[in-house]
N, C-alpha and C positions, 0 to 999 in steps of 0.2 A: 617384924612384918612377915607374913607368909605370902608366897607367890603361888597362886593356884591357876593352872592352865585350864581354861574352860573348854570342854569338848565342843567341837563344831556342831555335832548333832543336836546338842541342847541349845545352841545359840546360832541359829542359821543367819548368815549375813545377808543383808539386802543391799543391792546396788542402787541406793537412792540417798541423796543428801537429807539430813535431818532425822533419820530413823534412830531410835534409841536402843540402848541395852546391848550393843554389839561390842564385844571385846575379846581380845586374844588371851588376856590374863587379868586376874583380879588381884590388886595390891591391897591386902586387908591386914589391919593391925597397926601397932605402933612402928614408926620408922626408926630404925636403928642402924648403926654403922655396919657397912657391908651389904646393905640392901641394894645400893646402886650397882655394885659388881654382880650380884646375883641376878638382877634384872637384865643387865647387859649380856648375860650368858644365855638368855632365853632365845631359842631359835623360832622366829615368827615367820610363818608362811601363810599366804592367802588360802582361804578355803577352796575346795575343789569347784564350787559353783560361782566363784568370783571371776567374772569374765572381763572386767574393765581393767586392762593391764596398766593404763596410765593413771588410774584412780587409786590413790593409796589410803583411802579412808577405811579400808578393812583393818588396818593396823591400829588398834585402839586398846588402851588399858582402862578397866573400871577401877575406880578409887573408892575405898571404904576404910578410912583411917582417921584417927584423931591427930595425926601429925606426929612430931617427935623431933629427932635430931635435925637441927636446922641445916647444918652443913651437908649432911647426907641427903636431905630433901633437895638441896640445890644441885647436888650431883645427879639426882634422879631427873630434875627439871632439865638439866643440860643434856642428859641422854635422850629425853623425849624430843628436845629441840633438834639435836644433831641427827636423830634417826627418823624424824618426821612421824612421831607416834601421837595419836589423838588421845583425848581423855574423856571419860564419862563418869558422872555421879548418877547412879541408877536409882530407881524407886526403892525407898527404904534404906538406902546407903547414906552414910555421913562422911563428908570430907571436910575437916576443920583444921585449925592451926596451920602448921607449915604445909599440910596436905593441900589446903586451899591454894597456896602459891604454886605448888607442883601442878595442880589442875590447869592453871592459866597458861602453861607452856605446851598445851596440847596442839599438835600441828600435824598436817597430812601432806604427803607428797602429791603432786599433780603433774604428771608427765614431765616435760622439760621446764615447766614454770617453777618459780621458787617454792611454791606450796600454798597451803591454806591454813588459816587458824581453824582448829578443829577441837572444840571443847563444848560438851553438852551436859546440861543439867536436867534431869527429870524433875517435874514439878512436885513429885512425891519424895524427892531426895533432899538432903541438907548440905549446903555449901557454906562454909564460914571461913573467916580470916582472923588472924591474931598476930601481933608483932612478936618476934622471937624474944625469949626471956634472956636478957643480957646477964642475968645472974647465973646462967648455966654455962655450958662450954662454948657457947657461941662467941666468936671473936670478931674484932673489927674487920679482919680480913674476910671472914665469912659474910659479913654485911656488905662489904664492898663488892664481893663476888655476886651477891644477890642483886645489888643495884646495877651492876654491869649487865647481868642477864635481863633484868627487868626492863632496862632502857633500850634493848635491841628492838629495831623495827620489825614488826611482824611481816611475813612474806607477802601478804595480800593487801597491806595498808601501811602507811607511814607511822601509824600509831604504835606505841611500845607494847610489849606483852603485858606489862603491869602499869596502868595509868597512875599518874602522880596523886590524883585525888583518892584513889583506893588506898595507897600507902598512907596518905594523910589521915584517912578515916580510922586507921588502927594505931595511930600514934598514942603514946601514953598508956598503953595496955588495953585500949578499947577492943571490944569484940565486934565483928561485923558479920552479919548473916545476909546472904542474898535471898531475900524473902519477898521481893516485889518485882514486877515487870520492869520498873524503873531502874533498879540496880542491875538486873540482868542485861537490860538493853544498853545502859551506859557502859558497862564493862564487856560488852560484846560476848555474852554467854548465851549460847543457843539453848532455848527451852524446848523440852519435849514432854509427851505424856498428857496432853490436854486436847480437847476438841477445838480444832482451829476454825474460826469463822471465815466465811467468804468475804471478799472485799465489798464493803458497803459504804454508804454515806458516813455512818458512825465510825467505821473502821478507818476510812480515809482521814476523817477529822482527827482521830487520835494519833494515827501514824504520822501525819504531817507535823504535829506539835512535837512528838517524841523524837522522830528520826532526824529532824533538823537540829535538835538540842544534843542528842547523845554523842556525837563526835567530840564534843568539848566538855560536857557537863551533864549532871542529872537533870532531867526535865523538871521544871519548876513552874509554879503559878499557872497551871493549865486551865484553859477555858473549858467549862463543862459543855457537853454536847446538847444542842437544842435545835429545834426546827422552826424557830419563830422569825427567821430572816434577819435578826439583828446581830447574830453571832458570827455568821459567815456567809459567803456567797459561793455557791457551787454551780459551775456551768459545764457543759459538755459539747464537744464538737468532733468532727471527723479529722483524722490526722493520718497521713500516709507516712509510715515509718517502717523500716525494714522491708520495704516492698509490699506492705500490706496496709489496707485501710483499717484503722483502729479507732475506737472511741478514746478521746483524750479528755480527761476530767481535770478541771482547774478549780482550786480552792483558795480563797482569800479570806482571812479573818478580819473582822471589823474592830477588834479590840486593840488596845495599845501594844499588847504582846503580838506583834504582827508576824504572821507566818504566811508564806505563799508557796503553794505546791501544785505540781501537776502529777497525774497518775495515768497509767495506761495498763493494758493487760496483754502480755505476750504468752508464750507457751514454754514450759519447761521441757527438758529432754525427753520425758515420757509422755508429752502431749498435754499434761495437766495445766490449767491456767496459772500463769505466773504474774501477779500484780507487781508493777514497777513504779518507783516514785522518784521525783526530782524536785528539790525545793530549797528554801532558805528561811532561816529565823531572822527576821528583820531587826530584832533587838541586839543580837550578838553577832549577826552576820556569819553564823555557822551554817553549813549547807549539807545536803545529801545529793549525790549525783553530780553531773557536770555543772559548770557555771552557767551554761546556756541551755535552759530547759526547753527552748523552742526549736532547737536544731534537730530534725529527725535523724540526721546521720550520727548523732551522739546518743541515741537511745540505748546503745550497747553499754553505756556508762551509767545508766540509771540503776538505782539500787533495788534489789528485790525487797518487798515488804514482808518482814517476818510476821508470822501469825500473831505472836505475842504483842507486836507493836500496835495492833488494831484494838487493843483494850486500853482503858485509861492507865497512865503510867503508874499510878498508885495501887493498881490491882495486885492483890497478894497471890503468891503461888498456890496457896491453899485454896483460894477461890477458883483458880484455873483448874486445879486438880479435881474439885468436886462439881465443876460445871456452873457454879454460881455466877461466874463472870460473863456468861453469854446473855445477851439481851432477851428478855422474855417476849417482847413484842416482835412478831415476825417481820413487821414492816421495817424495823430497825436493822434487819439483816439483808436489806436490798440496796443495791447500788442504783442511784438515780440514772435513768436513761430517758430523759424527756423525749416524747415522740410527737411529731407533727400530725400524727394519724389519729389523735384522740384529744378531746377537750375535757379537761378536768374542771374548768371554771364554769362552762356552759354559756360563756359570753365571748363576743368577738368585737374588737375595735377596728374601724377602718383606718388603714395606714398606707404609706407608699404611693399616695396619689396627690395630685394638686388640689382637686376640689371634691371628687366623688369617685366611687366605683359603681359599675353597672350591676343591677339586679336582673338576672336573665331567667327565662322560662325553663331552661334545661341546663345541666352542668357542662356547658360548652360555650366558647366565645362566639360561635356562629348562631346561637339560638336567639329568639326574640328578646329585646330589651323591655323589661317590665317597669323599671323605675331606677332611681338613683339613691345610693347610700352615702351620705355626706362624710367627708374627712373628719375623723375624731369622734364620730358617733359610735355608740356601743349597742349591739343587738344580741338578743338571745339566740343561741344555736343548740343543736343536739350534741350528743356525745361523740358521734362518728360522722365523718364527712361523706360526701358523694364523690364519684369519680367520672371523668370523661372517658367512657369505655372505647371511644374512637381514637383516643390519643395514641400515637405511634408506639409509645413505650408503656402502654397500659399494663401489660402482663408483668413487666419488670418493676414498675412502680407499685403495683398491688403486692408483689412478693416482698418488696422492701417494707411496706406497711405491716404486712403479716409478721415479719421478723421484729419490727419495732414494737408492735403491740404484744408480742410474746416475750418481751424483755430479752431478746437475743441481740447480739452485736450485729449492726447493719451499717451499710455505707451511707453515712449521714450526708455526704456531699451529693451523692446520686439522688437521694430522696429530696434534698433541697432543689435539685434541678427539676424534679417532677413538679414541685410546687411552683417554681418559677416559670414553667412552661404550661401552666394552667391545667394540670391534670386533676388537681384536688379542688373541690368546691364544697361550700357549706350552705345548707338550706336556711333561709332567713325570711322573716316577715318584715317588709320595709315600712317606712314612715306612713305611707298611705294605706297600709293594710294589705298590700299585695305580697304574695308569697312566691319566692323564686330562689335562685342560686347565685352566690357571689364567689369569685375565685379566691382561694386561700392565699394567693400571692399578695393580696391587698388587705389581709386581715391579720390582726394579732390576737391569737386565741390561746 
């Protein structure tokens, strides 16, 4: 194996999680005895433009090797673990055989915390695993040493560095390649090098199924995405968490493979949107995030939604690399934010009254009563409501509606209060042919 120090000028580091292709050295070629000692002799220093002193993700090795000496590979893995060095398989690189197991021990220091798992695979790279050849110089002691390393809990999760089902997958000389989102997600391998979608109904639908399964198994028997109302129910409400009013999305599946999830959007350190998820797989009772998804004080325990999780689990890395995995229909890339400021159906049913609601000449409770709209009756309405411009909170309510109609995050509770205090009205033609206005408080539209 050759150890090639990469010049910082050619590989400028970026202080952001999830960026690919950043490494202090490239381990290229067959692994042979003595490589671990040579690696340990490398003096690794952060680049001059790395300003996050507590963030050790700058210390990373790129791997491009067919593997080789298994015992030496485990010495390299132990060095990565002890020195908090991350691993990357970059575009065009191949890490297979024992190199694959070395890759799994990528770790990063994080201030005074134990550290982070830090292993990244470019979707244009190749990562594979194979059991060691027992006919070579690999001894039982070497294998026991590997199992001892593999079983260690990672610094940021109780899960081991190498999950048992991955080891099981290569028993009997089988070869395993990480070639789908499902395999990368199950074994907690961060994927890079593809166009990431924004959180959408479709993305939430896929992420709920995958992220509640991956802590214990590969995602199986997934429900295909659909908008026919029979596959899932998606609702949205306002939620005060972290001192901020947020949209809270709740998803429940109608199939036997029951998943229940909630999602919200926070902000990453650089201010970019950070979708978070909490949920459970009702079949296996595996979960993501805290046990109580309804407690806003526990939002800090919700899990970030990796971009790759928003694709079907069976999506190939090749499809991610060439963009085929993204939905062609732009409407599938939108997150539902139902707004009370617009009618999609063009109809309204009278609700929340004992017998009827009043039809008035103007959009205000003080105007002349023209007629009555009976409970349970449905009437045609336009697309947009009218407003009581004399309402004390008219300006604030109007601003909330503008945000809602522009598909921006808005205070859903405040807008509901506008409706409850008769700010919003709908123009309706009553049973006797009279045309007037009915308060949205008493209409389901």
